[in-house]
N, C-alpha and C positions, 0 to 999 in steps of 0.2 A: 455524397453526403459525408462520408468519412474522410474525403480528401480535400477538405476546406483548408484555407491558409492557416487558420488557427490550429486545426488539428495537426497539420504538417509541422508547424513550428514547435508545437508541444511534443509531438512524436519524436522529432529529431533531438530535442532536448532530453527526452526520456532515453533515447538510444545512447546519447553521450553519457548520461548518468549510468546506464547499464554497462557501458564500456568501462567506466571507472570502477563499477562493481566487479566486473570480470577481472580487471587488473588487481584490485585489492583482494579478491577472493583467491586468485591463483597464488599471489605472493604470500598471503596469510596461510593457506593450506601447505605450501611448500616449506615455509619457515617453521610452522608449528607441528605439522604431522597430524594424523587423525585424532590422537588422544587429547593433545593440547588444543586442537581446533574445537573439539567437543567441549572443553573447559570454557573457551571463549563464548561458545553458543550458550552455555549454561549461565555465565555471568550476565550476558546481554538480554536474555529472554524476558525476565520479569520486569526489569527497568523499562524495556520497550513497551510491554503490555500496560504497565501502570501509567506511562506517559500518554499513551493514546486514550486510556480511560480518563485521565486527568483533564483532557481537553473538554470534557463534559458536553461534547457536541457543539460547543460554542463556535468553533471554526466554521462549521457549515451554516449555523444560524447567522453568524456575522456576515458571511459572504452573501446570503440572501438579503439581509438588512441593507447592506451597502449597495446591492444591485437596485433596490427600490428607493433608496434615500441617499444618493451620492453627495448631496449638498452638505451633509453633516458627517463627512468621513472622519474628520479630526476627533469629534466627540466619540464616534464609534471606536476608533483606535484606542483612546484613553480608557473607555469603559471596558473594552475587551482585555486590555493589559491589566486592569485592576482585578477582573475576574480570574485571569490567568495566574496572577500572583497568589490570590487566595487558594485557588485549586492546587497550585504547585506545593504550597505549604502542607495542605491536607494530605495529598497523595505521597509526598515525601515521607511524612510521619507514618502513614499507613504502610508504605513499602519497607521502611526501616524495621517495623514490628513484624511484618509478614515474611520477610526473606528467610529467616531461620527455619520456618515451617515448610517452605516450598522448595528449598534446595534439597537435592538428593542427599541421603545420609553419607554416601561414599564421597561426596564432594563438598562437605561442610567446611573444609579448609578454604573454600572460595568465599566464605561469608563476608569477610572484611572488604574484599575487592568488589563484591556484588553490591554491598551497601554504598561503597564509594561511587559506583556506577549510577546510583540513584540521583546523582547530580544531573543526569540526563533529563529528569522530569521538568525542572524549571526551564532549562535551556530549550528543550524541544517544544514545550508548550508555548513559549513566547514566539518561537520561530513559526509554528503552525498558525497561531492566531494572526500574526502580522501578514503571513502569506494569504490568509483568508480575505484580507482587504483587496489584494491584487486579483485574487480569484473572482470575487464578486464584481469588481469593476471591469473585468475582462481585459486587463492591461497585460496582454500575453507576453510581450517582450520582457517587461520587468518581472513578471511572474516567473517565467522560465529562467531568467538570469538568477534570481534569488534562490529558487528551489534547487538549482544546480550547484550553488556555492558550497554547501556542505560536502558534497561528493568530490568536488575538486580539491578542497582542503584535505579531506581524508585520504584521497589518493596520493597527495604530496607527502603527507606524514607517513603513510605505509611504505612508499618508495624510499623514504629516508630510513625507516626501520630496516628495510631490506638491504640498503647500502651499508648500514652500520652493523648488520647481522645481529640485531637484538631480538633473538627468538624467544620472547617471553610474553605470556598472555597480558601481563600488566602494561607493557608498552602499547599494545593494541587498544586497551581500554583507555589509556591516557590520550592516545591519538584520536580515538572516537569522541571523547568529551571535548578535547581542544578544538576539534573541527566544528562541533556544534556551537562552542563559544564564539568562534570567529564568524560563523554564519549568523548568530544572533546579533553580534555587533554590527555586521553589515546591514542587517535589516533595520536596526535601530537608527543607523545613519540615514538610510533612505527615508524613514518615516519621522525624522527629527522635527520637521515643521508641524506635523500633526500633533506630536507630543507637546510642542511649544504652544500651540494655539487651542488645543482641545481641552475639555473639562470633563471631570468624572461626575456622573449623576448616578446616585445610588439606585434610584428607581429604574434607570435604564440598564444598570448591571443586573438587577433582578429580572427584568424583562428578557435580557439576553440569556440568562440561565434558564428561564422558563421556555424560551424559544428553542434552546439547545437540547432540551430534555428528550424530545422524540429522536433527535439525531444521536444523542448519547446512547440510547438503547440500541439504535441501529448500528452505531459504531462498536458497541460492546459485542453485539452478535457477529458483526463482521470480523472483529478482532479474534473472538473466540473461534470462529470458523476457520480463520487463516492460521491461527497459532496452535490449535489443538493437537495437530500431528507433531509439532515440535515439542509441545509440553509432554506428550506421551513418550516420545523418543528420549527426551532428556531425563524424564522421571523414571522410566521403566528399563531403559537400556544403559550400557556403560558409556563412558566419555568417548571411547573410540567410535562406537556406533553413532553417537551424536555428531561427531566430526565428519564421518562419512555421509550421513544424511544431510548435513549442511552443504556439502559439495553437490549432492544429488539435487538439492533445491536450487542451486545456482543455475542448473540447466532447466529444472522444472519451472523456474520463474523467468525464463528467457523471453516470454511474451509479455512481460509486465510493461514494456515500453508502449505497446499498442493499447493495452487495457488502461494504463495510467493516463495516456494522452487523451483517449476518447472519453474516459470517465471524467476527467477534469473539464473538458470543453462541454460535454453533455450536461453536467451539472450547471455550469454557468449559462449555457444557452437556454435550457428549460427554465432556469430562474428568471431570465429576462424576457422569455417569450410570453406574449399576452394572448395569442390566438390558440384556443384549445385544439383546433383542427391541425394547425401547423405543428403543435407540440406532439400530437398523436403521430403524424407523418414522420417527424424527426425521430421519435423513439423507435418506431418499427423499422425504418430504413437503416438507422444506425446499427441496430441489433443485427439485422439480417446481413448487412455487409461486413460488419466486424466478425460475426460468427464464421462467415465463409473464409475470411482472410486468416483468422486465428486457427481454424481447423487445418488449413494448408500449412501454416507455419509449424503447428504442433507435429504433424506427420513428418515434415521435412527434418525438423530438429531431432525427432526420435530416431530417425535413420542415421543421423550424423553422430549422435552421442557416443556409440562404441568406438569411434575413431578419434574422439576428442579428449576423453577423460584422462587416459594415461599420458599423452604428450603434454597436456596442460598442468595436471595436478600431481602426476607421478603414479607409479605402480601401487603405492600404498593405498590409493583411493579407488582401485579397480572395482571394489565391491559396490561402488556408487553407480555403476553403469546401468544395471537392470532397474533399480528404483528410479533413476533419472529418466529413463525412457518412458516409464509409466506416468511419472509426474509431468512430463512434457505434454502428454495427451490430456491429462487432467487439467493442465493449465489452459488449454484451448477452451474448455468449458467454463472454467473460472473467469477467464478474461471476458467472455461474452456476458456472463451474468453480472459481473462487476460493472460493466459499461451500462447495461440496462438499469441496474440498481442506482447508479449515480444519476442517471437521467430522471428516474422516478423521485429521487431525493430532491433534485432541483425543482421538480414540479410540486414539491410539498407532500410527497407520498413516501415517507421513509419506512412505513410499517410493512409494506410488501416485501422489501428486502430483509427486514427483521424476521418475518415469519419463515421465508425461504431459507435463510441462513441457520436459524435455529433447527428447523427440521432437517436440513442438509447436514448440519453438525451432528445431530442425533444419529443419523444414518452412518456418518463417518465413525462415530464413537462405537457403535455396535459392531460395524465391520472390523474396526481396529481390535476390539476385544476378541473377536473370532480369529483374526489372521496374524496379529502382531507376534504373539508368543511362538506360534508354529513356523511362520515364514519370515520373521524378522523384518528388516527394512523393506523387502519386496512386499510383504503383507501390508505394511503401513502405506506403501505407495498405492496398492490396489484399493485400500480403504479410502484414501483421498480421492481416487477416481470415482468410486461409487458415490461418495458424498457429494462430489461436484456435479455428477449427473442428476442426482435428486434435487440439488439446489437450483440448477438452471431450469429444470422442468417445472418446479413449483413457482419460480419467479415469473416465467413466461405465462403460466396459467393465471397468476395474480394480475399481471400487467394486462393481459387480454381481457380479463373480467372488468377491470377498471375502464379500459378504453372501449369496451363493448364491441370487441371484434373477436373473430375466431383465432385460437392459438396457432392455427396453420398459417396465419398471416405473418408470423414470425419465422416461419421455416425458410432457411436461406438456400437450401440445396436444390435449386431449380434453374432452368435455362435463363429465366428473366433475372434471377439473382446474379448469375455469372456475368450476364451482359451488363447489368447495372454497375457492377464493380469495375469491369474493364472500361466501361464508358467513363466512369468518374476518374479512373487512373489516367485516361487520355486527356480529359478536360481539366482536371485538378481544380474543380470549382471552388469558389469561396463564398457560396451563397449565405452560409451561416456565420461567416466571420465579419462581424460588424463593429469590432472594437476599433477605436481611433488609433490604438497602438499598432 
């Protein structure tokens, strides 16, 4: 189930993207050091959050609309671009006014640079909206090519910064924005025929916004769940701690390739699947197999982290070792829940993920309040693990209730589960890869 041709292609693209992330992460950490790396995390945090909120869920709604109405792709592109332009203006203004209040007082000197970084909002909104077209049409080769473009451009810019020894936070921000600009231009070139032949319909724009509303709330909960630990670390601890935590997250997010690949294809497949029975089978088997694989990866990575941090990032980041080990285990749980959540979204059920993320985030927040001050970054990592455990448990219960099956059907750690994974690894089936691409 998880070793289909679409999943494999998307997975290896995600691995390549993550490889670029490792290169840029190592270079950035070594050039900047913990304190300046924390400043960069501070500058990027809220522009990234506002960008994802500014999508208004329209990227997901657009992907589902295109999946069901591929004949009007050009009109969908133009309508989505118009909605994206309006949302970009709104969220840029909101961000400009909000930034002075959310920046930590000891880093208010980063205000101008953070406001400049708000240019990310229109750039990334356009990128994600245009990417939603390829997602809904299941054109995996083009989809993977265009989503990898930003990371390739950014890696090139960061390597240039390293070669020229420009160890300044501003250069990394400029490289980040320039990479997004080049990615947008590439996607506009690919969709140029759609923009030339499509027309904007105000009623369809309103319909897209309404369709995106459930996904907006789901995206907001997902974003809050994923970013709360960073918000707390950036807001409550100093810049050096924020820089060390950013390095710990590099390892904690090492499984993102698996989660991203299976989440992308799960959404598209369940969006296009007409049979409720096939959809049920797909959701359960994908979750079981991915949970088994991610658990193994998390344990293996946790054992390797003590031997990797100092050689890659330097002795200044040694304090990242223990938090990174805990975050690697938490990521195994987050990966599985994210995959199931994307499948449910594709099936038109975004609220199960919304509830699980809100409750999981509440658990994380309570645990962080109890542990962060006393145990520092290690306490924050434990809070993330507790929140991830709550989230995956609640989501499985919600999915089982909707599918009218026992939650034990999602349990992956049995003889049959291991056999199924190894059987699929041998066969590399492409049962669910039906894209003409």
